N, C-alpha and C positions, 0 to 999 in steps of 0.2 A: 545484519544489515540495518543500519540506523542512520537517518539523515536529519533527525529533528534536533533542534537547538537545546532541548532540555537535557540531553545526554543519556536518557534512559534507553538501555539496549533491550529490545524485546526478545533477543535470542535469535535462533535460526528462523528465517522467514523466506518463503518461496514467493517470488514476484513474477507475474505473467502479464505481458503487454500484448493486446490484440487490437489491431487497427481495423476499423470499419468505415471506409471512406474518409471523411474529414475528422472523424472522432477516434479516440483511443480509450480502451477499457484497460484498467490496471487492476488485477486481482492480487491481493497479498494474503498468504496463508501462513499462520503461525504453526510451525512443525510440531511443537510439543503438545498443543491443545487442539489443533485442527480448526481453529477459528479462522474464518475467511471473510474478508471485506473487499469491496470493489469501489473504484472511483472512475468517473468518466470525465473527459476533457478533450481539448483540441489535440489533434495528432501532431501539431507543430511544437507542443510543449510536453514531451514525454517525461522529463525529469520532474516537472511540476505536478503532473498527474500521479506519478509514483510517490512523490513527497506527501500528497494528500492521502493516498491509500495507506501509507505507513502511519500517518498521524491517526487515521480512522482506526487502524488495527491497534495502536497503542491505547486509544480511548476504550475500545472494546475489551482489551485485556484488563485495563484498570477497573472497568465496571464489573468484572467477575468477582 
């Protein structure tokens, strides 16, 4: 699951969206390594929050 414009595919990723009032938490877990990152944002923008979480995950994987 990759939506970044750089084309790098991180492989299999589990994405979880949890709403808490007006906020949304998106957790992205890389299946092969178990690395998990989270992003928070407005509940009205779920795709944007997911895009941020996936970008954070790619950065975390690149830093390894």
